[in-house]
C-alpha positions as a Markdown table, in Angstrom:
| # | Residue | x | y | z |
|---|---|---|---|---|
| 1 | Unk | -18.4 | -4.6 | 52.6 |
| 2 | Unk | -19.1 | -4.3 | 48.9 |
| 3 | Unk | -21.8 | -6.5 | 47.4 |
| 4 | Unk | -20.7 | -9.1 | 44.9 |
| 5 | Unk | -21.4 | -8.4 | 41.3 |
| 6 | Unk | -24.3 | -10.6 | 40.1 |
| 7 | Unk | -23.2 | -13.4 | 37.7 |
| 8 | Unk | -26.1 | -12.5 | 35.4 |
| 9 | Unk | -24.8 | -8.9 | 35.1 |
| 10 | Unk | -21.3 | -10.2 | 34.1 |
| 11 | Unk | -22.8 | -12.6 | 31.7 |
| 12 | Unk | -24.9 | -9.9 | 30.1 |
| 13 | Unk | -22.0 | -7.5 | 29.8 |
| 14 | Unk | -19.9 | -10.3 | 28.1 |
| 15 | Unk | -22.7 | -11.1 | 25.7 |
| 16 | Unk | -23.0 | -7.4 | 24.7 |
| 17 | Unk | -19.2 | -7.1 | 24.2 |
| 18 | Unk | -19.2 | -10.3 | 22.2 |
| 19 | Unk | -21.9 | -9.0 | 19.9 |
| 20 | Unk | -20.0 | -5.7 | 19.5 |
| 21 | Unk | -16.8 | -7.5 | 18.5 |
| 22 | Unk | -18.8 | -9.7 | 16.1 |
| 23 | Unk | -20.3 | -6.7 | 14.4 |
| 24 | Unk | -16.9 | -5.0 | 14.2 |
| 25 | Unk | -15.4 | -8.1 | 12.6 |
| 26 | Unk | -18.1 | -8.2 | 9.9 |
| 27 | Unk | -17.5 | -4.5 | 9.3 |
| 28 | Unk | -13.7 | -5.0 | 9.1 |
| 29 | Unk | -14.0 | -7.9 | 6.6 |
| 30 | Unk | -16.4 | -5.9 | 4.4 |
| 31 | Unk | -14.1 | -2.8 | 4.5 |
| 32 | Unk | -11.0 | -4.9 | 3.6 |
| 33 | Unk | -12.4 | -7.3 | 1.1 |
| 34 | Unk | -15.9 | -6.2 | 0.2 |
| 35 | Unk | -14.9 | -3.4 | -2.2 |
| 36 | Unk | -12.9 | -5.5 | -4.6 |
| 37 | Unk | -13.9 | -8.2 | -7.1 |
| 38 | Unk | -11.3 | -10.6 | -5.8 |
| 39 | Unk | -12.6 | -10.1 | -2.3 |
| 40 | Unk | -11.2 | -12.4 | 0.3 |
| 41 | Unk | -9.1 | -14.2 | -2.4 |
| 42 | Unk | -6.8 | -11.2 | -2.6 |
| 43 | Unk | -5.2 | -12.2 | 0.7 |
| 44 | Unk | -4.4 | -15.6 | -0.6 |
| 45 | Unk | -3.0 | -14.2 | -3.8 |
| 46 | Unk | -0.8 | -11.8 | -1.9 |
| 47 | Unk | 0.8 | -14.5 | 0.3 |
| 48 | Unk | 1.1 | -16.9 | -2.6 |
| 49 | Unk | 2.8 | -14.3 | -4.8 |
| 50 | Unk | 5.4 | -13.5 | -2.0 |
| 51 | Unk | 6.1 | -17.2 | -1.6 |
| 52 | Unk | 6.6 | -17.6 | -5.4 |
| 53 | Unk | 9.0 | -14.6 | -5.5 |
| 54 | Unk | 11.2 | -15.9 | -2.7 |
| 55 | Unk | 10.9 | -19.5 | -4.0 |
| 56 | Unk | 12.3 | -18.4 | -7.4 |
| 57 | Unk | 15.1 | -16.4 | -5.6 |
| 58 | Unk | 16.1 | -19.4 | -3.6 |
| 59 | Unk | 16.0 | -21.7 | -6.6 |
| 60 | Unk | 18.2 | -19.2 | -8.5 |
| 61 | Unk | 20.7 | -19.2 | -5.6 |
| 62 | Unk | 20.6 | -23.0 | -5.3 |
| 63 | Unk | 19.2 | -22.9 | -1.8 |
| 64 | Unk | 17.0 | -25.8 | -0.8 |
| 65 | Unk | 14.5 | -26.2 | 2.0 |
| 66 | Unk | 16.2 | -27.9 | 5.0 |
| 67 | Unk | 15.2 | -30.9 | 7.1 |
| 68 | Unk | 12.8 | -32.6 | 4.6 |
| 69 | Unk | 10.5 | -29.7 | 4.2 |
| 70 | Unk | 9.1 | -28.7 | 0.8 |
| 71 | Unk | 10.0 | -25.1 | -0.3 |
| 72 | Unk | 6.3 | -24.1 | -0.2 |
| 73 | Unk | 6.0 | -25.2 | 3.4 |
| 74 | Unk | 9.3 | -23.7 | 4.4 |
| 75 | Unk | 8.3 | -20.2 | 3.1 |
| 76 | Unk | 4.7 | -20.5 | 4.3 |
| 77 | Unk | 6.0 | -21.1 | 7.8 |
| 78 | Unk | 7.9 | -17.8 | 7.5 |
| 79 | Unk | 5.2 | -15.7 | 5.9 |
| 80 | Unk | 2.2 | -16.8 | 8.0 |
| 81 | Unk | 3.7 | -16.0 | 11.5 |
| 82 | Unk | 5.2 | -12.8 | 10.0 |
| 83 | Unk | 1.8 | -11.6 | 8.6 |
| 84 | Unk | 0.0 | -12.5 | 11.8 |
| 85 | Unk | 2.4 | -10.4 | 13.8 |
| 86 | Unk | 3.0 | -7.5 | 11.4 |
| 87 | Unk | -0.6 | -7.1 | 10.1 |
| 88 | Unk | -1.9 | -7.2 | 13.7 |
| 89 | Unk | 0.6 | -4.6 | 14.8 |
| 90 | Unk | -0.1 | -2.3 | 11.9 |
| 91 | Unk | -3.9 | -2.6 | 12.1 |
| 92 | Unk | -3.9 | -2.0 | 15.8 |
| 93 | Unk | -1.9 | 1.2 | 15.2 |
| 94 | Unk | -4.6 | 2.5 | 12.9 |
| 95 | Unk | -7.7 | 1.1 | 14.6 |
| 96 | Unk | -8.7 | 4.1 | 16.6 |
| 97 | Unk | -8.0 | 6.7 | 13.9 |
| 98 | Unk | -9.9 | 4.7 | 11.3 |
| 99 | Unk | -13.0 | 4.2 | 13.5 |
| 100 | Unk | -13.3 | 7.3 | 15.7 |
| 101 | Unk | -17.0 | 7.6 | 14.8 |
| 102 | Unk | -17.8 | 4.2 | 16.3 |
| 103 | Unk | -16.4 | 5.3 | 19.7 |
| 104 | Unk | -19.3 | 7.6 | 20.1 |
| 105 | Unk | -21.3 | 4.5 | 20.9 |
| 106 | Unk | -20.9 | 3.7 | 24.7 |
| 107 | Unk | -20.7 | -0.1 | 24.0 |
| 108 | Unk | -17.6 | 0.3 | 21.7 |
| 109 | Unk | -14.2 | 0.7 | 23.2 |
| 110 | Unk | -10.8 | 1.2 | 21.6 |
| 111 | Unk | -9.8 | -2.3 | 22.8 |
| 112 | Unk | -12.8 | -3.8 | 21.0 |
| 113 | Unk | -11.6 | -2.2 | 17.7 |
| 114 | Unk | -8.2 | -3.8 | 18.1 |
| 115 | Unk | -9.5 | -7.2 | 19.2 |
| 116 | Unk | -11.8 | -7.3 | 16.1 |
| 117 | Unk | -8.8 | -6.5 | 13.9 |
| 118 | Unk | -6.7 | -9.2 | 15.5 |
| 119 | Unk | -9.4 | -11.9 | 14.9 |
| 120 | Unk | -9.8 | -10.8 | 11.2 |
| 121 | Unk | -6.0 | -11.0 | 10.6 |
| 122 | Unk | -5.8 | -14.4 | 12.4 |
| 123 | Unk | -8.7 | -15.8 | 10.4 |
| 124 | Unk | -7.4 | -14.5 | 7.1 |
| 125 | Unk | -3.9 | -15.9 | 7.5 |
| 126 | Unk | -5.2 | -19.2 | 8.8 |
| 127 | Unk | -7.4 | -19.5 | 5.7 |
| 128 | Unk | -4.5 | -18.6 | 3.5 |
| 129 | Unk | -2.3 | -21.2 | 5.0 |
| 130 | Unk | -4.9 | -23.9 | 4.6 |
| 131 | Unk | -5.5 | -23.1 | 1.0 |
| 132 | Unk | -1.8 | -22.8 | 0.1 |
| 133 | Unk | -0.9 | -26.0 | 1.9 |
| 134 | Unk | -3.7 | -27.9 | 0.1 |
| 135 | Unk | -2.5 | -26.6 | -3.3 |
| 136 | Unk | 1.1 | -27.5 | -2.4 |
| 137 | Unk | 0.1 | -31.0 | -1.4 |
| 138 | Unk | -1.9 | -31.4 | -4.6 |
| 139 | Unk | 1.2 | -30.4 | -6.6 |
| 140 | Unk | 3.3 | -33.0 | -4.9 |
| 141 | Unk | 5.2 | -30.8 | -2.4 |
| 142 | Unk | 6.1 | -32.6 | 0.8 |
| 143 | Unk | 3.6 | -31.5 | 3.5 |
| 144 | Unk | 4.0 | -33.5 | 6.7 |
| 145 | Unk | 3.1 | -32.0 | 10.1 |
| 146 | Unk | 5.3 | -33.8 | 12.6 |
| 147 | Unk | 4.6 | -31.7 | 15.7 |
| 148 | Unk | 1.0 | -30.5 | 15.7 |
| 149 | Unk | 1.3 | -28.8 | 19.1 |
| 150 | Unk | 4.1 | -26.6 | 17.8 |
| 151 | Unk | 1.9 | -25.4 | 14.9 |
| 152 | Unk | -1.0 | -24.7 | 17.3 |
| 153 | Unk | 1.1 | -22.8 | 19.7 |
| 154 | Unk | 2.7 | -20.5 | 17.1 |
| 155 | Unk | -0.6 | -19.8 | 15.4 |
| 156 | Unk | -1.9 | -18.6 | 18.8 |
| 157 | Unk | 1.2 | -16.7 | 20.0 |
| 158 | Unk | 2.0 | -14.8 | 16.8 |
| 159 | Unk | -1.2 | -12.7 | 16.8 |
| 160 | Unk | -1.0 | -12.4 | 20.6 |
| 161 | Unk | 2.5 | -10.8 | 20.2 |
| 162 | Unk | 1.2 | -8.6 | 17.5 |
| 163 | Unk | -1.7 | -7.4 | 19.7 |
| 164 | Unk | 0.7 | -6.7 | 22.7 |
| 165 | Unk | 3.1 | -4.8 | 20.6 |
| 166 | Unk | 0.2 | -3.1 | 18.7 |
| 167 | Unk | -1.2 | -1.9 | 22.0 |
| 168 | Unk | 2.2 | -0.6 | 23.1 |
| 169 | Unk | 3.0 | 1.3 | 19.9 |
| 170 | Unk | -0.6 | 2.6 | 19.4 |
| 171 | Unk | -0.6 | 4.0 | 22.9 |
| 172 | Unk | 2.9 | 5.5 | 22.6 |
| 173 | Unk | 1.9 | 7.0 | 19.2 |
| 174 | Unk | -0.8 | 9.0 | 21.0 |
| 175 | Unk | 1.9 | 10.6 | 23.1 |
| 176 | Unk | 4.5 | 10.8 | 20.3 |
| 177 | Unk | 2.8 | 10.9 | 16.9 |
| 178 | Unk | 6.1 | 10.7 | 15.0 |
| 179 | Unk | 6.3 | 7.0 | 16.1 |
| 180 | Unk | 3.6 | 6.1 | 13.6 |
| 181 | Unk | 5.9 | 7.2 | 10.7 |
| 182 | Unk | 8.8 | 5.3 | 12.2 |
| 183 | Unk | 6.9 | 2.0 | 12.5 |
| 184 | Unk | 7.0 | 1.1 | 8.8 |
| 185 | Unk | 10.8 | 1.4 | 8.9 |
| 186 | Unk | 11.1 | -0.8 | 11.9 |
| 187 | Unk | 8.8 | -3.5 | 10.5 |
| 188 | Unk | 10.7 | -3.5 | 7.2 |
| 189 | Unk | 14.0 | -4.1 | 9.1 |
| 190 | Unk | 12.3 | -6.8 | 11.2 |
| 191 | Unk | 11.1 | -8.6 | 8.0 |
| 192 | Unk | 14.7 | -9.1 | 6.9 |
| 193 | Unk | 15.9 | -9.9 | 10.4 |
| 194 | Unk | 13.2 | -12.5 | 11.3 |
| 195 | Unk | 14.2 | -15.4 | 9.0 |
| 196 | Unk | 11.0 | -15.2 | 6.9 |
| 197 | Unk | 12.8 | -16.5 | 3.8 |
| 198 | Unk | 15.9 | -18.1 | 5.3 |
| 199 | Unk | 16.7 | -20.4 | 8.3 |
| 200 | Unk | 18.2 | -18.4 | 11.1 |
| 201 | Unk | 19.5 | -21.6 | 12.8 |
| 202 | Unk | 21.5 | -22.5 | 9.7 |
| 203 | Unk | 23.6 | -19.3 | 10.1 |
| 204 | Unk | 26.9 | -19.1 | 12.1 |
| 205 | Unk | 26.4 | -18.6 | 15.8 |
| 206 | Unk | 27.7 | -15.0 | 15.7 |
| 207 | Unk | 24.7 | -14.1 | 13.4 |
| 208 | Unk | 22.0 | -16.5 | 14.6 |
| 209 | Unk | 22.5 | -15.4 | 18.3 |
| 210 | Unk | 21.6 | -11.7 | 17.8 |
| 211 | Unk | 18.8 | -12.5 | 15.4 |
| 212 | Unk | 17.1 | -14.9 | 17.8 |
| 213 | Unk | 16.7 | -12.1 | 20.3 |
| 214 | Unk | 13.9 | -11.2 | 18.0 |
| 215 | Unk | 10.8 | -13.1 | 19.2 |
| 216 | Unk | 9.3 | -13.1 | 15.7 |
| 217 | Unk | 12.4 | -15.0 | 14.5 |
| 218 | Unk | 11.9 | -17.5 | 17.3 |
| 219 | Unk | 8.2 | -18.0 | 16.3 |
| 220 | Unk | 9.2 | -18.7 | 12.8 |
| 221 | Unk | 11.9 | -21.2 | 13.8 |
| 222 | Unk | 9.3 | -22.8 | 16.2 |
| 223 | Unk | 6.7 | -23.2 | 13.5 |
| 224 | Unk | 9.1 | -24.7 | 11.0 |
| 225 | Unk | 10.1 | -27.2 | 13.6 |
| 226 | Unk | 6.6 | -28.5 | 13.4 |
| 227 | Unk | 7.2 | -29.6 | 9.8 |
| 228 | Unk | 10.9 | -30.5 | 10.3 |
| 229 | Unk | 12.4 | -34.0 | 10.1 |
| 230 | Unk | 15.5 | -32.9 | 12.0 |
| 231 | Unk | 16.4 | -34.5 | 15.3 |
| 232 | Unk | 18.7 | -31.6 | 16.3 |
| 233 | Unk | 17.6 | -29.4 | 19.2 |
| 234 | Unk | 15.6 | -26.5 | 17.8 |
| 235 | Unk | 16.9 | -23.0 | 18.4 |
| 236 | Unk | 13.9 | -21.4 | 20.1 |
| 237 | Unk | 12.7 | -20.8 | 23.7 |
| 238 | Unk | 9.0 | -21.3 | 24.5 |
| 239 | Unk | 9.5 | -19.3 | 27.7 |
| 240 | Unk | 11.2 | -16.4 | 25.9 |
| 241 | Unk | 8.4 | -16.1 | 23.3 |
| 242 | Unk | 5.7 | -16.4 | 26.0 |
| 243 | Unk | 7.4 | -13.8 | 28.2 |
| 244 | Unk | 7.4 | -11.3 | 25.3 |
| 245 | Unk | 3.7 | -11.9 | 24.7 |
| 246 | Unk | 2.8 | -11.6 | 28.4 |
| 247 | Unk | 5.0 | -8.5 | 29.1 |
| 248 | Unk | 3.9 | -6.7 | 25.9 |
| 249 | Unk | 0.2 | -7.4 | 26.6 |
| 250 | Unk | 0.4 | -6.2 | 30.2 |
| 251 | Unk | 2.4 | -3.1 | 29.3 |
| 252 | Unk | 0.1 | -2.4 | 26.3 |
| 253 | Unk | -3.1 | -2.7 | 28.4 |
| 254 | Unk | -1.7 | -0.4 | 31.0 |
| 255 | Unk | -0.6 | 2.2 | 28.4 |
| 256 | Unk | -4.0 | 1.9 | 26.6 |
| 257 | Unk | -5.8 | 2.6 | 29.8 |
| 258 | Unk | -3.5 | 5.6 | 30.4 |
| 259 | Unk | -4.0 | 7.2 | 27.0 |
| 260 | Unk | -7.7 | 6.3 | 26.5 |
| 261 | Unk | -9.8 | 9.3 | 25.6 |
| 262 | Unk | -6.8 | 11.3 | 24.3 |
| 263 | Unk | -7.3 | 13.0 | 21.0 |
| 264 | Unk | -5.9 | 11.1 | 18.1 |
| 265 | Unk | -3.7 | 13.3 | 15.9 |
């Protein structure tokens, strides 16, 4: 019969890994934002610029934000989940190649590199959302959170889905390097198919049905419901999004374990 692992050993290991991830987060933030004068503000400017561009486009087309939402909130609820997913996916894909020197330290694992990047993306987008929402409210835009639980759930699940899919694609790219070149094409297609700047549920059923097979589109619909005054049943499934997160994470962790140690090309 095997002896039980002492609780103190588990606690010590978790403490070490926590410190490793904390150090990796600080390194990631410095790498991303420490070499420019704008620093962390650049992330806010990027999101605000994208919102402004699509806001002007919708105004030109005469399209207004639905269900009592302000246009800034409507577009922000599209871009924040999208960036949490896509930035996490893309940064997980490049985590190992960009930090191979760190893997010579026995305390650092490939999964640690990805977790650090997930937390940086999550914190960055959360800070962007808070700043832009504050500015929008100060400018008189309607900002009313009607379903706080909805907002919390989507802010948690969006990066989790990005991590799961990032693990899957990063592992498969070790076996099939061409996949890394195909990913930008796939994410560009997903951007236009996820309802980032339009409401999927407002489309006819023959269009909204196929688009809502995309879990990112459902996350965006779900987050917008948090600010919506509509009494209509929202077109998203909590179980469907949760299943995508769970399956992608399990599959990604299995694949990551399988390819761990393979040479990155």
